[in-house]
C-alpha positions as protocol buffer text, in pm:
chain_id: "A"
residue {
  index: 1
  type: MET
  ca { x: -7289 y: 12184 z: 4227 }
}
residue {
  index: 2
  type: LEU
  ca { x: -7359 y: 11862 z: 4035 }
}
residue {
  index: 3
  type: LEU
  ca { x: -7699 y: 11993 z: 3924 }
}
residue {
  index: 4
  type: SER
  ca { x: -7551 y: 12315 z: 3791 }
}
residue {
  index: 5
  type: ALA
  ca { x: -7283 y: 12122 z: 3599 }
}
residue {
  index: 6
  type: CYS
  ca { x: -7551 y: 11905 z: 3434 }
}
residue {
  index: 7
  type: SER
  ca { x: -7758 y: 12205 z: 3335 }
}
residue {
  index: 8
  type: ASN
  ca { x: -7455 y: 12360 z: 3161 }
}
residue {
  index: 9
  type: TRP
  ca { x: -7376 y: 12040 z: 2973 }
}
residue {
  index: 10
  type: GLN
  ca { x: -7653 y: 12086 z: 2715 }
}
residue {
  index: 11
  type: GLN
  ca { x: -7545 y: 12223 z: 2383 }
}
residue {
  index: 12
  type: THR
  ca { x: -7644 y: 12585 z: 2333 }
}
residue {
  index: 13
  type: PRO
  ca { x: -7738 y: 12716 z: 1991 }
}
residue {
  index: 14
  type: ALA
  ca { x: -7497 y: 12960 z: 1829 }
}
residue {
  index: 15
  type: GLN
  ca { x: -7636 y: 13283 z: 1695 }
}
residue {
  index: 16
  type: PRO
  ca { x: -7632 y: 13325 z: 1316 }
}
residue {
  index: 17
  type: ALA
  ca { x: -7368 y: 13564 z: 1193 }
}
residue {
  index: 18
  type: ASN
  ca { x: -7433 y: 13833 z: 933 }
}
residue {
  index: 19
  type: SER
  ca { x: -7191 y: 13685 z: 682 }
}
residue {
  index: 20
  type: MET
  ca { x: -7080 y: 13349 z: 551 }
}
residue {
  index: 21
  type: THR
  ca { x: -6713 y: 13418 z: 636 }
}
residue {
  index: 22
  type: GLY
  ca { x: -6744 y: 13275 z: 988 }
}
residue {
  index: 23
  type: LEU
  ca { x: -6853 y: 12943 z: 837 }
}
residue {
  index: 24
  type: ALA
  ca { x: -6572 y: 12904 z: 583 }
}
residue {
  index: 25
  type: ASN
  ca { x: -6389 y: 12645 z: 794 }
}
residue {
  index: 26
  type: ASN
  ca { x: -6696 y: 12416 z: 760 }
}
residue {
  index: 27
  type: GLY
  ca { x: -6542 y: 12326 z: 424 }
}
residue {
  index: 28
  type: ASP
  ca { x: -6277 y: 12131 z: 618 }
}
residue {
  index: 29
  type: ILE
  ca { x: -6543 y: 11880 z: 728 }
}
residue {
  index: 30
  type: LYS
  ca { x: -6524 y: 11585 z: 485 }
}
residue {
  index: 31
  type: HIS
  ca { x: -6681 y: 11308 z: 695 }
}
residue {
  index: 32
  type: TRP
  ca { x: -7006 y: 11377 z: 879 }
}
residue {
  index: 33
  type: ALA
  ca { x: -7347 y: 11237 z: 965 }
}
residue {
  index: 34
  type: VAL
  ca { x: -7675 y: 11404 z: 1053 }
}
residue {
  index: 35
  type: ARG
  ca { x: -8009 y: 11290 z: 1192 }
}
residue {
  index: 36
  type: GLY
  ca { x: -8320 y: 11496 z: 1170 }
}
residue {
  index: 37
  type: LYS
  ca { x: -8647 y: 11566 z: 994 }
}
residue {
  index: 38
  type: VAL
  ca { x: -8713 y: 11697 z: 648 }
}
residue {
  index: 39
  type: GLY
  ca { x: -9029 y: 11869 z: 532 }
}
residue {
  index: 40
  type: LEU
  ca { x: -9134 y: 11929 z: 172 }
}
residue {
  index: 41
  type: ARG
  ca { x: -9405 y: 12179 z: 88 }
}
residue {
  index: 42
  type: THR
  ca { x: -9553 y: 12281 z: -246 }
}
residue {
  index: 43
  type: THR
  ca { x: -9860 y: 12494 z: -315 }
}
residue {
  index: 44
  type: ASN
  ca { x: -10079 y: 12180 z: -298 }
}
residue {
  index: 45
  type: GLU
  ca { x: -9899 y: 11933 z: -73 }
}
residue {
  index: 46
  type: ALA
  ca { x: -9691 y: 11899 z: 242 }
}
residue {
  index: 47
  type: HIS
  ca { x: -9491 y: 11594 z: 350 }
}
residue {
  index: 48
  type: SER
  ca { x: -9241 y: 11517 z: 622 }
}
residue {
  index: 49
  type: ALA
  ca { x: -8998 y: 11236 z: 693 }
}
residue {
  index: 50
  type: TYR
  ca { x: -8703 y: 11135 z: 907 }
}
residue {
  index: 51
  type: LEU
  ca { x: -8359 y: 11174 z: 756 }
}
residue {
  index: 52
  type: ASN
  ca { x: -8032 y: 10994 z: 833 }
}
residue {
  index: 53
  type: TRP
  ca { x: -7744 y: 11109 z: 611 }
}
residue {
  index: 54
  type: SER
  ca { x: -7384 y: 10993 z: 630 }
}
residue {
  index: 55
  type: GLN
  ca { x: -7122 y: 11159 z: 405 }
}
residue {
  index: 56
  type: CYS
  ca { x: -6769 y: 11020 z: 370 }
}
residue {
  index: 57
  type: GLY
  ca { x: -6581 y: 11232 z: 119 }
}
residue {
  index: 58
  type: ASP
  ca { x: -6768 y: 11181 z: -209 }
}
residue {
  index: 59
  type: ALA
  ca { x: -6958 y: 10873 z: -85 }
}
residue {
  index: 60
  type: PHE
  ca { x: -7299 y: 10910 z: 81 }
}
residue {
  index: 61
  type: ASP
  ca { x: -7565 y: 10696 z: 246 }
}
residue {
  index: 62
  type: ILE
  ca { x: -7905 y: 10867 z: 280 }
}
residue {
  index: 63
  type: ARG
  ca { x: -8207 y: 10706 z: 444 }
}
residue {
  index: 64
  type: ILE
  ca { x: -8544 y: 10879 z: 432 }
}
residue {
  index: 65
  type: SER
  ca { x: -8829 y: 10719 z: 624 }
}
residue {
  index: 66
  type: GLY
  ca { x: -9178 y: 10828 z: 703 }
}
residue {
  index: 67
  type: PRO
  ca { x: -9479 y: 10948 z: 508 }
}
residue {
  index: 68
  type: LEU
  ca { x: -9330 y: 11157 z: 225 }
}
residue {
  index: 69
  type: GLY
  ca { x: -9571 y: 10984 z: -8 }
}
residue {
  index: 70
  type: GLN
  ca { x: -9333 y: 10690 z: -62 }
}
residue {
  index: 71
  type: GLY
  ca { x: -9278 y: 10535 z: 280 }
}
residue {
  index: 72
  type: ALA
  ca { x: -8901 y: 10505 z: 266 }
}
residue {
  index: 73
  type: ALA
  ca { x: -8606 y: 10547 z: 36 }
}
residue {
  index: 74
  type: HIS
  ca { x: -8242 y: 10447 z: 68 }
}
residue {
  index: 75
  type: LEU
  ca { x: -7992 y: 10627 z: -154 }
}
residue {
  index: 76
  type: VAL
  ca { x: -7623 y: 10534 z: -164 }
}
residue {
  index: 77
  type: GLY
  ca { x: -7355 y: 10643 z: -403 }
}
residue {
  index: 78
  type: ASN
  ca { x: -7083 y: 10886 z: -494 }
}
residue {
  index: 79
  type: THR
  ca { x: -7012 y: 11139 z: -770 }
}
residue {
  index: 80
  type: GLU
  ca { x: -7003 y: 10862 z: -1034 }
}
residue {
  index: 81
  type: GLN
  ca { x: -7283 y: 10616 z: -947 }
}
residue {
  index: 82
  type: VAL
  ca { x: -7598 y: 10624 z: -733 }
}
residue {
  index: 83
  type: TYR
  ca { x: -7831 y: 10345 z: -620 }
}
residue {
  index: 84
  type: LEU
  ca { x: -8186 y: 10384 z: -490 }
}
residue {
  index: 85
  type: THR
  ca { x: -8395 y: 10129 z: -303 }
}
residue {
  index: 86
  type: THR
  ca { x: -8761 y: 10220 z: -253 }
}
residue {
  index: 87
  type: SER
  ca { x: -9000 y: 10111 z: 22 }
}
residue {
  index: 88
  type: ASP
  ca { x: -9139 y: 9835 z: -200 }
}
residue {
  index: 89
  type: ASN
  ca { x: -8784 y: 9696 z: -247 }
}
residue {
  index: 90
  type: GLN
  ca { x: -8736 y: 9813 z: -605 }
}
residue {
  index: 91
  type: HIS
  ca { x: -8379 y: 9896 z: -707 }
}
residue {
  index: 92
  type: PHE
  ca { x: -8267 y: 10169 z: -947 }
}
residue {
  index: 93
  type: SER
  ca { x: -7934 y: 10320 z: -1043 }
}
residue {
  index: 94
  type: ALA
  ca { x: -7807 y: 10625 z: -1231 }
}
residue {
  index: 95
  type: SER
  ca { x: -7500 y: 10843 z: -1258 }
}
residue {
  index: 96
  type: SER
  ca { x: -7670 y: 11136 z: -1078 }
}
residue {
  index: 97
  type: ALA
  ca { x: -7859 y: 11145 z: -747 }
}
residue {
  index: 98
  type: ASN
  ca { x: -8061 y: 11448 z: -860 }
}
residue {
  index: 99
  type: ALA
  ca { x: -8176 y: 11277 z: -1180 }
}
residue {
  index: 100
  type: LEU
  ca { x: -8248 y: 10945 z: -1008 }
}
residue {
  index: 101
  type: LEU
  ca { x: -8475 y: 11100 z: -743 }
}
residue {
  index: 102
  type: ALA
  ca { x: -8658 y: 11309 z: -1003 }
}
residue {
  index: 103
  type: GLN
  ca { x: -8706 y: 11011 z: -1235 }
}
residue {
  index: 104
  type: GLN
  ca { x: -8809 y: 10750 z: -980 }
}
residue {
  index: 105
  type: LEU
  ca { x: -8978 y: 10945 z: -701 }
}
residue {
  index: 106
  type: GLY
  ca { x: -9070 y: 11277 z: -860 }
}
residue {
  index: 107
  type: TRP
  ca { x: -8864 y: 11469 z: -604 }
}
residue {
  index: 108
  type: THR
  ca { x: -8673 y: 11774 z: -723 }
}
residue {
  index: 109
  type: LEU
  ca { x: -8405 y: 11771 z: -455 }
}
residue {
  index: 110
  type: PRO
  ca { x: -8052 y: 11888 z: -537 }
}
residue {
  index: 111
  type: VAL
  ca { x: -7876 y: 11611 z: -340 }
}
residue {
  index: 112
  type: GLU
  ca { x: -7542 y: 11682 z: -503 }
}
residue {
  index: 113
  type: GLN
  ca { x: -7553 y: 12044 z: -380 }
}
residue {
  index: 114
  type: LEU
  ca { x: -7710 y: 11959 z: -44 }
}
residue {
  index: 115
  type: ARG
  ca { x: -7388 y: 11791 z: 69 }
}
residue {
  index: 116
  type: TYR
  ca { x: -7244 y: 12147 z: 81 }
}
residue {
  index: 117
  type: TRP
  ca { x: -7562 y: 12335 z: 170 }
}
residue {
  index: 118
  type: ILE
  ca { x: -7612 y: 12117 z: 479 }
}
residue {
  index: 119
  type: LYS
  ca { x: -7285 y: 12263 z: 614 }
}
residue {
  index: 120
  type: ALA
  ca { x: -7404 y: 12619 z: 535 }
}
residue {
  index: 121
  type: LEU
  ca { x: -7171 y: 12641 z: 236 }
}
residue {
  index: 122
  type: PRO
  ca { x: -7243 y: 12704 z: -133 }
}
residue {
  index: 123
  type: ASP
  ca { x: -7142 y: 12434 z: -382 }
}
residue {
  index: 124
  type: PRO
  ca { x: -6788 y: 12542 z: -480 }
}
residue {
  index: 125
  type: SER
  ca { x: -6844 y: 12439 z: -843 }
}
residue {
  index: 126
  type: GLN
  ca { x: -7127 y: 12692 z: -893 }
}
residue {
  index: 127
  type: ASP
  ca { x: -7167 y: 13068 z: -865 }
}
residue {
  index: 128
  type: TYR
  ca { x: -7369 y: 13201 z: -572 }
}
residue {
  index: 129
  type: GLN
  ca { x: -7487 y: 13527 z: -422 }
}
residue {
  index: 130
  type: ALA
  ca { x: -7477 y: 13586 z: -45 }
}
residue {
  index: 131
  type: ASN
  ca { x: -7780 y: 13733 z: 130 }
}
residue {
  index: 132
  type: PRO
  ca { x: -7748 y: 14101 z: 222 }
}
residue {
  index: 133
  type: PRO
  ca { x: -7613 y: 14150 z: 579 }
}
residue {
  index: 134
  type: GLN
  ca { x: -7953 y: 14263 z: 717 }
}
residue {
  index: 135
  type: GLN
  ca { x: -8119 y: 13937 z: 606 }
}
residue {
  index: 136
  type: THR
  ca { x: -8099 y: 13587 z: 752 }
}
residue {
  index: 137
  type: LEU
  ca { x: -7768 y: 13410 z: 700 }
}
residue {
  index: 138
  type: GLY
  ca { x: -7781 y: 13238 z: 361 }
}
residue {
  index: 139
  type: PHE
  ca { x: -7727 y: 13263 z: -13 }
}
residue {
  index: 140
  type: GLN
  ca { x: -7881 y: 13200 z: -354 }
}
residue {
  index: 141
  type: GLN
  ca { x: -7745 y: 12928 z: -580 }
}
residue {
  index: 142
  type: GLN
  ca { x: -7887 y: 12754 z: -887 }
}
residue {
  index: 143
  type: SER
  ca { x: -8223 y: 12930 z: -844 }
}
residue {
  index: 144
  type: TRP
  ca { x: -8248 y: 12805 z: -481 }
}
residue {
  index: 145
  type: GLN
  ca { x: -8267 y: 13044 z: -186 }
}
residue {
  index: 146
  type: LEU
  ca { x: -8091 y: 12899 z: 120 }
}
residue {
  index: 147
  type: SER
  ca { x: -8153 y: 13035 z: 471 }
}
residue {
  index: 148
  type: TYR
  ca { x: -7996 y: 12928 z: 800 }
}
residue {
  index: 149
  type: PRO
  ca { x: -8211 y: 13064 z: 1084 }
}
residue {
  index: 150
  type: ARG
  ca { x: -8043 y: 12846 z: 1351 }
}
residue {
  index: 151
  type: LEU
  ca { x: -7684 y: 12737 z: 1400 }
}
residue {
  index: 152
  type: THR
  ca { x: -7530 y: 12521 z: 1671 }
}
residue {
  index: 153
  type: GLN
  ca { x: -7172 y: 12504 z: 1795 }
}
residue {
  index: 154
  type: GLN
  ca { x: -6994 y: 12171 z: 1736 }
}
residue {
  index: 155
  type: GLY
  ca { x: -6636 y: 12200 z: 1861 }
}
residue {
  index: 156
  type: ASP
  ca { x: -6469 y: 12460 z: 1637 }
}
residue {
  index: 157
  type: TYR
  ca { x: -6758 y: 12467 z: 1388 }
}
residue {
  index: 158
  type: GLN
  ca { x: -7088 y: 12650 z: 1362 }
}
residue {
  index: 159
  type: LEU
  ca { x: -7326 y: 12412 z: 1186 }
}
residue {
  index: 160
  type: PRO
  ca { x: -7691 y: 12451 z: 1090 }
}
residue {
  index: 161
  type: SER
  ca { x: -7962 y: 12306 z: 1308 }
}
residue {
  index: 162
  type: LYS
  ca { x: -8229 y: 12444 z: 1072 }
}
residue {
  index: 163
  type: ILE
  ca { x: -8202 y: 12491 z: 696 }
}
residue {
  index: 164
  type: ILE
  ca { x: -8465 y: 12629 z: 460 }
}
residue {
  index: 165
  type: ALA
  ca { x: -8419 y: 12579 z: 86 }
}
residue {
  index: 166
  type: GLU
  ca { x: -8674 y: 12737 z: -147 }
}
residue {
  index: 167
  type: GLN
  ca { x: -8727 y: 12716 z: -520 }
}
residue {
  index: 168
  type: THR
  ca { x: -9081 y: 12816 z: -609 }
}
residue {
  index: 169
  type: PRO
  ca { x: -9312 y: 12630 z: -565 }
}
residue {
  index: 170
  type: LEU
  ca { x: -9101 y: 12392 z: -349 }
}
residue {
  index: 171
  type: LYS
  ca { x: -8989 y: 12466 z: 6 }
}
residue {
  index: 172
  type: VAL
  ca { x: -8763 y: 12217 z: 185 }
}
residue {
  index: 173
  type: THR
  ca { x: -8708 y: 12255 z: 559 }
}
residue {
  index: 174
  type: LEU
  ca { x: -8444 y: 12045 z: 730 }
}
residue {
  index: 175
  type: VAL
  ca { x: -8425 y: 12036 z: 1109 }
}
residue {
  index: 176
  type: ILE
  ca { x: -8106 y: 11866 z: 1224 }
}
residue {
  index: 177
  type: LYS
  ca { x: -8133 y: 11705 z: 1565 }
}
residue {
  index: 178
  type: GLN
  ca { x: -7783 y: 11556 z: 1574 }
}
residue {
  index: 179
  type: TRP
  ca { x: -7450 y: 11625 z: 1402 }
}
residue {
  index: 180
  type: GLN
  ca { x: -7167 y: 11373 z: 1413 }
}
residue {
  index: 181
  type: LEU
  ca { x: -6831 y: 11479 z: 1275 }
}
residue {
  index: 182
  type: LYS
  ca { x: -6584 y: 11218 z: 1147 }
}
residue {
  index: 183
  type: PRO
  ca { x: -6813 y: 10914 z: 1169 }
}
residue {
  index: 184
  type: ALA
  ca { x: -6683 y: 10571 z: 1076 }
}
residue {
  index: 185
  type: CYS
  ca { x: -6674 y: 10556 z: 696 }
}
residue {
  index: 186
  type: ASN
  ca { x: -6752 y: 10204 z: 587 }
}
residue {
  index: 187
  type: HIS
  ca { x: -7006 y: 10244 z: 306 }
}
residue {
  index: 188
  type: GLU
  ca { x: -6931 y: 10222 z: -61 }
}
residue {
  index: 189
  type: ALA
  ca { x: -7117 y: 10318 z: -377 }
}
residue {
  index: 190
  type: SER
  ca { x: -7273 y: 9977 z: -425 }
}
residue {
  index: 191
  type: PRO
  ca { x: -7632 y: 9859 z: -418 }
}
residue {
  index: 192
  type: PRO
  ca { x: -7768 y: 9837 z: -61 }
}
């Protein structure tokens, strides 16, 4: 009996739905953290790294470590100010995470939209188009195609365990190994 209880304890993946409506309550999640791996692929290159991201309302703390051509990066900030520390301990700041990463690391990652996309939601400040029902769960927004081939159940929420974001020639794949809802929020938008 104990063995069967342990085998049922593992989290089982939820099946993707045909529409985004079943995920609407994911917008209620304001404080979360994820751990996983991120892969970036262009026509000429492919890189991967580990990702730890903590989001507390508008404030975020993102740590990327591994090859990715840069070794490591630590990004903290909010909607008004962002700070970046690189693997060689250089410090940079800007008013936009997207612009800072593009300027300092050459990465074209829409960090400001990813805080929504990671929860399988479009950025509410921008128009989007949902995928047709016969396609993989996802949507198009700001010339990015988002797909959610795997979801996992976390309490009352269905959250992505795999996200694919494509904007030719860039393809970003995020595999989330762990979701934590309502983590302790103790970081501020100040230099790390």
